[in-house]
C-alpha positions as CSV (number, residue, x, y, z in Angstrom):
1,M,85.4,26.6,-57.9
2,E,88.0,27.6,-60.5
3,A,90.8,26.2,-58.2
4,I,89.0,22.9,-58.1
5,L,88.5,22.8,-61.8
6,S,92.2,23.7,-62.4
7,H,93.3,21.0,-60.0
8,F,91.0,18.5,-61.8
9,L,92.4,19.5,-65.3
10,F,96.0,19.2,-64.1
11,S,95.3,15.7,-62.8
12,C,93.8,14.7,-66.1
13,L,96.8,16.0,-68.1
14,I,99.2,14.0,-65.9
15,L,97.3,10.8,-66.0
16,S,96.0,10.9,-69.6
17,P,98.1,9.4,-72.6
18,A,99.6,12.0,-74.8
19,V,98.3,10.6,-78.0
20,S,94.6,10.6,-77.2
21,E,92.0,13.2,-76.0
22,P,92.3,13.8,-72.3
23,V,89.7,11.7,-70.3
24,C,89.4,14.4,-67.7
25,S,88.9,17.2,-70.2
26,K,86.7,20.1,-69.3
27,F,84.0,18.8,-71.5
28,A,84.1,15.3,-69.9
29,Y,83.8,16.8,-66.5
30,E,80.9,19.0,-67.4
31,E,79.2,16.1,-69.0
32,Q,79.7,14.0,-65.9
33,L,78.6,16.9,-63.7
34,L,75.6,17.5,-65.8
35,E,74.7,13.8,-65.6
36,K,75.0,13.9,-61.8
37,M,73.0,17.0,-61.6
38,V,70.2,15.4,-63.8
39,R,70.2,12.4,-61.5
40,V,70.1,14.5,-58.4
41,E,67.3,16.6,-59.9
42,F,65.5,13.4,-60.8
43,N,66.0,12.0,-57.3
44,V,64.9,15.3,-55.8
45,G,61.8,15.2,-58.0
46,Q,61.1,11.7,-56.9
47,M,61.6,12.7,-53.3
48,E,59.3,15.7,-53.7
49,K,56.7,13.5,-55.3
50,E,57.0,11.0,-52.5
51,V,56.9,13.7,-49.9
52,K,53.9,15.2,-51.6
53,N,52.2,11.8,-51.7
54,T,53.1,11.2,-48.1
55,N,51.7,14.6,-47.2
56,N,48.6,13.9,-49.1
57,L,48.2,10.5,-47.3
58,V,48.8,12.2,-44.0
59,L,46.3,14.9,-44.9
60,E,43.8,12.3,-46.0
61,S,44.4,10.3,-42.8
62,L,43.9,13.4,-40.7
63,K,40.7,14.1,-42.7
64,Q,39.4,10.6,-42.1
65,L,40.4,10.9,-38.4
66,K,38.6,14.2,-38.2
67,Q,35.5,12.7,-39.9
68,T,35.7,9.6,-37.6
69,R,36.1,11.8,-34.5
70,E,33.1,14.0,-35.7
71,K,31.1,10.8,-36.3
72,M,32.0,9.4,-32.9
73,T,31.2,12.7,-31.3
74,E,27.8,12.7,-33.0
75,E,27.2,9.1,-32.0
76,F,28.3,9.8,-28.4
77,E,26.0,12.8,-28.2
78,A,23.2,10.7,-29.6
79,L,23.9,8.0,-27.0
80,K,24.0,10.7,-24.3
81,L,20.6,12.0,-25.4
82,E,19.2,8.5,-25.7
83,A,20.5,7.6,-22.3
84,K,19.2,10.8,-20.8
85,K,15.8,10.2,-22.4
86,E,15.7,6.7,-21.1
87,L,16.8,7.9,-17.6
88,D,14.1,10.5,-17.7
89,E,11.5,8.0,-18.8
90,N,12.6,5.6,-16.1
91,E,12.5,8.4,-13.6
92,V,9.0,9.2,-14.7
93,K,8.0,5.5,-14.6
94,V,9.5,5.1,-11.1
95,S,7.8,8.3,-10.0
96,K,4.5,7.0,-11.4
97,E,5.1,3.6,-9.8
98,I,5.8,5.3,-6.5
99,D,2.7,7.3,-6.8
100,V,0.7,4.2,-7.8
101,R,2.0,2.3,-4.8
102,A,1.3,5.3,-2.5
103,E,-2.2,5.5,-3.8
104,R,-2.6,1.7,-3.3
105,V,-1.3,2.1,0.3
106,K,-3.7,5.0,0.9
107,A,-6.6,3.0,-0.7
108,W,-5.8,0.0,1.5
109,K,-5.6,2.2,4.6
110,E,-8.9,3.8,3.7
111,Y,-10.4,0.4,3.0
112,D,-9.1,-1.0,6.3
113,E,-10.5,2.0,8.1
114,K,-13.9,1.6,6.4
115,M,-13.8,-2.1,7.2
116,K,-13.1,-1.3,10.8
117,Q,-16.0,1.2,10.8
118,L,-18.3,-1.4,9.2
119,V,-17.2,-4.1,11.6
120,G,-17.8,-1.6,14.4
121,A,-21.2,-0.8,13.0
122,V,-22.2,-4.4,12.3
123,S,-20.7,-6.0,15.4
124,I,-23.1,-6.2,18.2
125,P,-21.9,-5.3,21.7
126,N,-22.3,-8.1,24.2
127,I,-25.2,-6.8,26.2
128,A,-27.3,-9.5,27.9
129,F,-28.8,-10.3,31.3
130,K,-30.8,-13.0,33.0
131,A,-31.9,-12.8,36.7
132,R,-34.1,-15.0,38.9
133,I,-35.6,-15.3,42.4
134,P,-38.0,-12.4,43.0
135,S,-37.4,-10.4,46.2
136,S,-41.0,-11.1,47.2
137,L,-43.4,-13.9,46.4
138,D,-46.2,-11.3,46.8
139,P,-45.3,-8.6,44.2
140,G,-46.7,-5.1,44.7
141,E,-49.4,-3.7,42.5
142,N,-47.9,-2.0,39.5
143,E,-44.4,-2.2,40.9
144,A,-41.3,-3.5,39.2
145,I,-40.6,-7.1,40.3
146,V,-37.0,-7.3,41.6
147,F,-35.2,-10.4,40.4
148,T,-32.3,-10.6,42.9
149,K,-29.9,-13.2,41.6
150,N,-27.9,-12.5,38.4
151,I,-27.2,-15.5,36.3
152,V,-25.8,-13.4,33.4
153,N,-25.2,-9.6,33.4
154,M,-23.0,-8.8,30.4
155,G,-22.6,-5.0,30.2
156,N,-23.9,-4.6,33.8
157,A,-27.1,-3.0,32.5
158,Y,-29.5,-4.8,34.9
159,N,-29.8,-3.7,38.5
160,N,-30.8,-6.6,40.7
161,A,-31.6,-4.2,43.6
162,T,-34.3,-2.3,41.6
163,G,-35.3,-4.9,39.0
164,I,-34.7,-2.4,36.2
165,F,-32.7,-2.8,33.0
166,T,-31.2,0.4,31.6
167,A,-30.2,0.3,27.9
168,P,-26.5,1.3,27.6
169,I,-26.8,2.1,23.8
170,D,-29.4,2.6,21.2
171,G,-30.6,-0.6,19.7
172,T,-33.2,-3.4,19.3
173,Y,-33.6,-5.5,22.4
174,L,-35.5,-8.8,23.2
175,F,-37.0,-9.3,26.6
176,T,-38.6,-12.3,28.2
177,S,-40.1,-13.0,31.6
178,Q,-41.5,-16.1,33.3
179,L,-43.6,-16.2,36.5
180,C,-44.6,-19.4,38.2
181,L,-47.9,-19.4,40.1
182,V,-49.1,-21.3,43.1
183,S,-52.1,-23.4,42.2
184,G,-55.4,-21.6,42.5
185,K,-53.8,-18.2,42.1
186,H,-54.0,-15.7,39.2
187,I,-51.9,-12.8,38.0
188,T,-51.6,-10.3,35.3
189,F,-48.1,-9.2,34.4
190,G,-46.2,-7.7,31.5
191,I,-43.0,-6.0,30.3
192,Y,-42.7,-2.2,30.4
193,I,-40.4,0.0,28.4
194,K,-40.1,3.0,30.6
195,D,-43.9,3.6,31.3
196,V,-45.2,2.0,28.2
197,L,-46.6,-1.6,28.3
198,Y,-45.1,-3.7,25.4
199,T,-46.6,-7.1,26.2
200,V,-49.1,-8.5,28.8
201,G,-50.7,-11.7,29.8
202,R,-53.3,-12.8,32.5
203,F,-52.7,-16.3,33.8
204,Y,-54.6,-18.7,36.1
205,E,-53.9,-22.3,37.1
206,K,-56.4,-24.1,39.2
207,N,-54.8,-27.4,40.1
208,F,-51.1,-27.2,39.4
209,Y,-48.0,-25.1,40.0
210,H,-47.5,-23.7,36.5
211,C,-45.1,-21.2,34.9
212,F,-46.2,-18.6,32.3
213,N,-44.1,-16.6,29.8
214,V,-44.3,-13.2,28.1
215,E,-41.8,-11.7,25.7
216,T,-41.4,-8.6,23.5
217,T,-38.9,-6.7,21.3
218,A,-38.3,-3.0,21.7
219,V,-36.3,-0.4,19.9
220,M,-34.8,1.6,22.7
221,K,-32.7,4.7,23.1
222,A,-29.8,4.7,25.4
223,N,-30.8,5.1,29.1
224,Q,-34.4,4.0,28.5
225,T,-35.5,1.3,31.0
226,A,-37.3,-2.0,30.9
227,S,-39.0,-3.9,33.8
228,V,-41.6,-6.5,34.7
229,K,-44.7,-5.4,36.6
230,S,-47.8,-7.2,37.8
231,W,-51.3,-6.2,38.8
232,S,-54.7,-7.6,39.4
233,A,-53.2,-10.5,41.2
234,A,-54.5,-12.7,44.0
235,T,-53.6,-11.9,47.5
236,G,-50.8,-13.5,49.5
237,N,-47.8,-15.4,48.1
238,I,-48.8,-16.1,44.6
239,L,-45.4,-16.8,43.1
240,Y,-43.6,-20.2,43.5
241,E,-39.8,-20.7,43.3
242,E,-38.3,-24.1,43.3
243,E,-34.6,-24.6,42.6
244,N,-34.8,-27.7,40.4
245,H,-38.2,-27.2,38.7
246,R,-39.6,-23.7,38.6
247,W,-37.8,-20.4,38.1
248,N,-39.2,-16.9,38.1
249,V,-37.0,-15.2,35.5
250,F,-36.4,-11.8,33.7
251,S,-34.0,-11.7,30.8
252,G,-33.0,-9.5,27.9
253,T,-30.4,-9.1,25.2
254,L,-29.3,-6.6,22.5
255,V,-30.1,-8.1,19.1
256,H,-29.3,-5.2,16.8
257,N,-27.7,-1.7,17.1
């Protein structure tokens, strides 16, 4: 430092006029150096101030970023909770809807089954018969009259070899019978359920060939029988059968079960 200062003073002595104070005197140099040092210090102070301001701005920005991040995190967590809650609610709703639909399907199946049962209970099986042409025109006393020709025999419950109808199921049945008499003959006949007489009529026709009817309803159990029997009749062939005018008939049908 002293060498530099000596070199500076030597230069000033050579370059400065002899009559005036040297421009590069020690005092002038110190003054200039001080001035430069003041300016440098001022600039350093300004730089420190700017650095401090910048640091404060950075810190404030970081603080704001942190606050923003925390707020966004809170909002995100709130959205997650809301979404989870909504998903849970939707899952519960879907589960309930599935349960409701399952209950509806079950109810419909039960309803359908009940309807089938009701239809089965209400529907009447097709049980009906009608037979004609007795095996004998001189029926035996208190014997079942055998009507040999089946016109209808739904359910195959009537036996045209024995003249007996056997109920296939429990129910209410309607039976009718018609016998046609030779003129001048008489007969008593009726419909029996098993061995019990349910209807009877005594008929006589003096001058014409005439047909007479009896009918009855009967509540029967399965396997009970129905037949037509006659008694107290005139002797000989008392029944008359004519294809186009007079039929001897026994018929029956299930009307309710």
